[in-house]
N, C-alpha and C positions, 0 to 999 in steps of 0.2 A: 152801565155801555161798553162795546167792544173798544178796547182803548187803540187798538189797529186803525179803527175808525172815527177818530178822536181829530180835532183840529187843537188849536192851542186856544181857540177862544171859549172851549170848553173846560179849561182847566180851572177857570177863576183866579181866585186870590192862591198863590202857589207858595209853600213851604219846602226848602230843598235842605236835606238833612246831611251835613257834613259839604258844606259848601263850598269849603275851600281848596278841595282836589280840583286838578286841572279840568277832567270832565264836567262835573259839577257845576264848578264855576263859571264853566264856558255856555251852559244850558240856562244859568240864570243869568248871566249878562245878555242872550239873545230876547229873553222874556221881557228882562227891565229894558231893554232898548226899545221894545213894541208897546212898551207902555204898559204893561200887566204888573199889579201889587208882585213883590214878591219880599220873602222873608226867609232865613238860614239860619243853622246853627252849625259852629264849629265847636270841638275841643280846645283847640289851638292855636293862637295868631298865625296868619299868614299872609304873605303878599298880597295874593290875590282878595284877600276882603276888604282890603282898601278901597280897588276897584269897584266891588259891588257896592261898599256903604256909598260910593261916591256918586251913584246910578241911583240910590235912592233904596238899597237895599237894608233891610233892619236884619242886622247881623246879632244872634246871640251867643254868648260865652258858656261852654258848656252843651248838656242837651236837657230839657226840660218839656215837660208836655204842656205847661203854660206859654209856650211857642208857636202852640196850635191853636190860641182862640182866635175864633174868625177865620179859619184858613179852611179854605176847599179841598185842595188838592197836597198831599204830600207825597214828596218824590226823592227816593232812596236810592244807592245805588248795592253793588252786591257785595260789596266791605260792610256793609253794616249788618249785623245781626239781628235775626228775627227778635231776638228780647230787647231791642235797642228801646227806651223809655220812649222817645218820640214816635215810633215805627209801632210800638205795640199800644200808644193808647191812640193814635190813629185809627188803627184797627176796631178797637176798643169805642171808641165813639162813631164808626160807623163812615169814615171820612174816605173818598177816594185816596188810594193809596196805589201809585205807579212805580215803576223800576224806571230808572234815567232812561234807558231804551225807548218805553213807550211812552215818555213824555216828550222826549226830541222826537220822536214819529210824529206825534201830533203837532209840533212846531214845525216838522218838514210839511207837512200834507198843502197840497195844494202847489208844490214847486215844483219845479224841472230838476229834481235829485240826484245826488251824484253819493254814493255811498262805498267806501275804500274799505275793503278788508284784506286779508292775508296773514299767513302765520308771521310772517317779518315783513316790516317796512309800510306799515300803513300810515303813521303817521306822518313820515318824511314823503310818501306819495301823496296822501292828501295833501300836505302842505305847497308840494309841487305842483298839484292841480289848481291850487287857490292862487300860487303866483302864476302858471300860463293864464289863468281867465283875466287877472286882473290887466295884465298886459293889453291884453283885446279890449277894454273898456268896460267890460262888464260887473256892476258893482252889485257883488255877489254876497249872499251868507254864508259863514261857514264854521263849522265847530271841529276841533282839531284835538286831538290827544297830547297836546304840547304848547309851547310857550313859541310860536310861529314870530321870530323876533322883529321888534317893533311895532308890532300888531298884535301881541295877546293869543287867546286860544279859541276866540271868538268873535263873529262881526256880523251886523243887520245890517242888509244893504236893500237898495230898491228894485233889484231884477229879481227874477222869478227863478236865479239860480241860486242852490243850496248845496255846499259839500260839506261832506260827515264824515269822519270817520267811524268803521261799523265793529264794534268789537267781538272777536268769535269766541271767545275764552269761555264765555256762559251764556252760549246761545243767545243774546241778547240781540245779536245783529238781525233774528229772524223777526224781531219786529217791523223791520225795516220794508218797504216796497218802493225803492228806487226807480229813476227813467236810466240811470248807469250804476250798474254795477261792477266793480273793480275788485279781482281778486289778486295778489300780488304774488303768492304761492301758497303751497300746502303743504304743510311739514308735522312731522309726531310731536304734538304739545297739548297739553287739556284732556289728556285722555283719560282721565281723573273724572272728567266730564262726557266725554264721547265712546269710554269705554278701548279704542282703538282707529285705525287711520280711518278704515273704513266708514264707522262712524263720524268721524270729522270731516272726510269727504261729501259724506251723503248730506250733512248739515249746509256744507258751500254750495251744492246742488240747489237745495232747499232755497237756500238764499238768493240764488241767480233766477229761481224758479219764480221768483217774488216781483221781477223785475216789471215795470209798468207796458202796457200795451203800447207797440211803436218806442221802446228802450233798447238797450244791450247790453252786452257783457263786454269785458275787456280781462283779458287774463293772459297768463306767460305760455308761449311756447316755448321754451326753455325745461319748465317744469314738467316732470311727468306726469306727476298727480292734477297739474290744472290742464295738460292735453287731453286727459282722459275727462276732466269737468268739460272741457268744450266740446266734446264730442259727446257724450250724454247729452248736454244743453243742445245742443242743435238738433238732435234726435227727439226734442219737446218742442222744437218749433224755434227755440231763442235765435236770434241774433249773435253770433258772437265773432268780436275781434280779438288777435293774437298779436303779442311783440316779443322780442326776444332775439336773439343771434343765430335761430334757427333759421335755414333757409326758405320755410315755407310760413314765418309768420307774416302774418299783413304788414307790421310795423316792422323791419329789420334792422337788427341794428350792427353795425361793421365797425373796423378800427376801433373797439373800444380800450381806452388807455387811461390811466389814472395818476395824476401826479398828488405833491403834497399839500395842494391847493384848490386842484379842480379834475373833473372829469370829464372827457370829451369822447364823440363817435360820430360817425356818420348815419345819418337815418333816411330810410327807405319806405313809403308808402304804396304797398299794391305797385312795386317795381320801380314807381317813379322818385329818383331823390329830393330830399327836403333840404338836404345841408349838411352842415355841420354843426352838433349841438354840444353847447358846454355848460356845464354846472357846476357852481363856486363852492364842491364838496368832493373831497378824494372818496375813492371807493369803487369798484366796479359795480358791489350790488345798487351802491347810490345812482351809477348811471343806469341802471336798467329800472329801479324805481321812476327815473325821468321819463324813459320810454313809454313806460303806462300812462306816466301823465301827461304826454304829447299824445300819444293815440287817443287819449279820454278826450282831451279837448279839441282836439281835431275834428272826432265823430259830434261832437257837441256843435260844431258848426264855424268854431274859430279858425284863423288863417293857421296853416303850420308856420308861416313868416313870423306873427303874432307870439304864439306858443313859444315858438324856440327863444324867442327875445326875453320872454316872461320865465321861463327855466335858467336862461342866464343872469336873471334879478332874483333868483331863489335865495331868500335872507337866511336860510336855514332854520330849524326848529331844535327850542331846548331839547337837552338830554338825546340828542341823535345828531353823534359824532361833533360836539358842540367843544368848542377851546375856551377854556376856562380862563387860560393865563398863563403868564410865566414869572416864575420866582427863583432866586437862585440859578438861572441858567437853565433852569427846567421846564417844559413844559408840561401843562398839565390838562389832560383832555376828560370828557364826561360821555357815555354814552348810555343809553336803555337795557343794550344787550343782553339776554338773562338767558335767552333760551341757544345751546350749544352750537346750531347752526350759524346763529347772527352773533355770537361770542367771537369764533372763527375767520365771519368774515370781518369784522371790526377790527381785530387783531392783524388779519393780514393787511387791512388797508392802512394801519398806523405803523406797521412794521417799514411801510415805504415813507410815509412822514417821519419815523424817527432817524432816519438815514445811519448816520455811525453811531447814535447813541444806543444806550439800552431800553428797550420797550420792557415797563413794568406795567403789568395788569395790577388792577385792586378790585377785587370782586366778591360783593354780597350775593350767593346764591337765592334765590326768590323759588321760596316754596318748599316743601318737602317733599311732594310727590314729586316736581321734575329733578330734583337732588337727586332722591332715590333712585327713580328709574332710568334717570340718563347721566349717571355718575361717573363714567368712562368717556363718553361723549365729550361733559363740561369738561373732566381733566385733561382730553385730548387738545381742546380747543385753547384752555389757560395755557398748555403747553406750548404753544406757538409763540409765547411773549419769554423775553429773557429771564424777566423775576415774576413769579406769579407770588400774590398775599390773599390768601381768601379767607373771609368773615363768617361768622357764624350765622346758617340758614335765617333769612327775611321771612316772617309769617311763618316759623316752625310751628308744626303742632306736638302733640307729645310723641319724645323719640320714640322709632320705631325700632322694634326689638332686633335688627340687626345695625343699629346705630349708624345710619348714613346720617351725617350732620356734616359744617362745614371743616372741620379738623380732619376727617376720613377723606374728602374731597380732595384738601391740601395732601395729602400723603399720594392721594394717587395721580396729582399732576406729575407727567413725565418729566421735571427737572432735577437738577441734582439737589442733595438737602438743603445746599447753602442757599442756594435760588430759588427757595418757595418756604414759605410759613404759613403758620394758621394764627389768626390775629383775634383772642376771644374778645376784645374790648374793642371801643373805637378810639380809646386814647393809644393803645396796643398799635391798633393799624396804622395810625399818623405818625407814631415813633418807628416803626420798621419802615415806612418809605422815607423819613426823612434820614435814616439809617442807611437805606442803600442809594437812592438817589443820589447822582452826580451832574454837574454842570452837562448841557448836552443831552442827556436823557430825556425821554417823556414817560408820563405817568398817566395812565386810564383808569378812572372808576367806572365800573361796570355793574349792572344789575339793577339791585332792588330802588327804590324811589328815593330812598335817604341818602343815596352816595351823590348825587347831589351837591347834596350839604358837606360831604366828604372831601370832596374836590375842593371846596372854599378852605373848607379849614385845612388841607394840606397844604394848599397855596398859601396860607398864613403862618403856617410852622415853617416852612421854605424860606420865607421872609425871613425869617428872625433867627436862625439855623446859622450857627458858627462856621467857619470855613473848615473844613475837612468832615462836615455830615454832623460834627457833635455839635448839639446844642447848646 
């Protein structure tokens, strides 16, 4: 059966490999809330597993093919290798094997769906769309690639609206056929998958071309690649709406400003003032993400007034400009930013938040390919901080001949020798932070997924640190 034409009812009993990951646990949760039998496996215990177990998911520790007994469909993610014992056994047994995106497409079938993609800002924009729709009274379903504060990463509602984050990194977003497609920006990334920016742009155009009849596309008027996307999409007969600071944007943003706690601007739709928009997160880039959410929800039929109220109530998403806590007079933030453009945007915004204190960036680069091909850009972005601590590359493949790794990236950061360091281990990283941070400073952990745990451990170390920075 063509996975793109499947519905959730076709899945039968579902087994989710690696069910503790944020995307996989969200999918499992929606299936469970719809009453489907779901099992899963995970190598390590994670907080999300307790939530799944409470909903009735049978979670096994480790990975063993016996977990597939009585299963109809096995769901995996790109992070699962082909030789994974459960995945290999499922194929050997002739079970239906689906990528997460294929299973999610089946779950979304029959809904008026919104799929949010883009090189940067997918998760926060998805969360903002959800928040804006909630305020209008729509009991929607959603799956987001992060923890929407107080609401988790997924929900199953009673309405026909479904909002989902769509990942372009592995082409999996091409499994979706949404009612509304949102493209926040197009930037050089995942070129190991697409070859070049032209190949990446072509995939975004294909994604937009899969919008259902009567649907629409929302994209940025400020991003040159998105403007080209909009032009090409219109030649294909698609309805396209744009947002941004550019004067020809359908939803035009003016007076955009950001403080330590919020971002605000005035919105104009087709030349008509909608009023002031306030989002309780700092950063001009997050303000523009909220403009995408505002335009999308209005085109779905929500009143601008209700959508703006929903954006004001946006609760934030974990690992997206998340304040983890205070310790020893030091604020610690965590942010998912790994691409150099996102790193620069986050550090510029945090510069305003830091005030007179030092901005200390702790970064674990994600992926050998990205670190190798964008080393100069990553280094320049980290140079926006006062102090930079670089860890070894996460998911590093065999060292390439040129030796592009964390140590080389740290050396390339344009800061004085005493203001940057390479930390070869987890404990060394924490030690570097506690040695450098002083009351009034701001520390931000950036990059790969484990950095959220790093932020927690930095807070713990700062709490027990002796005065003067000596533990």
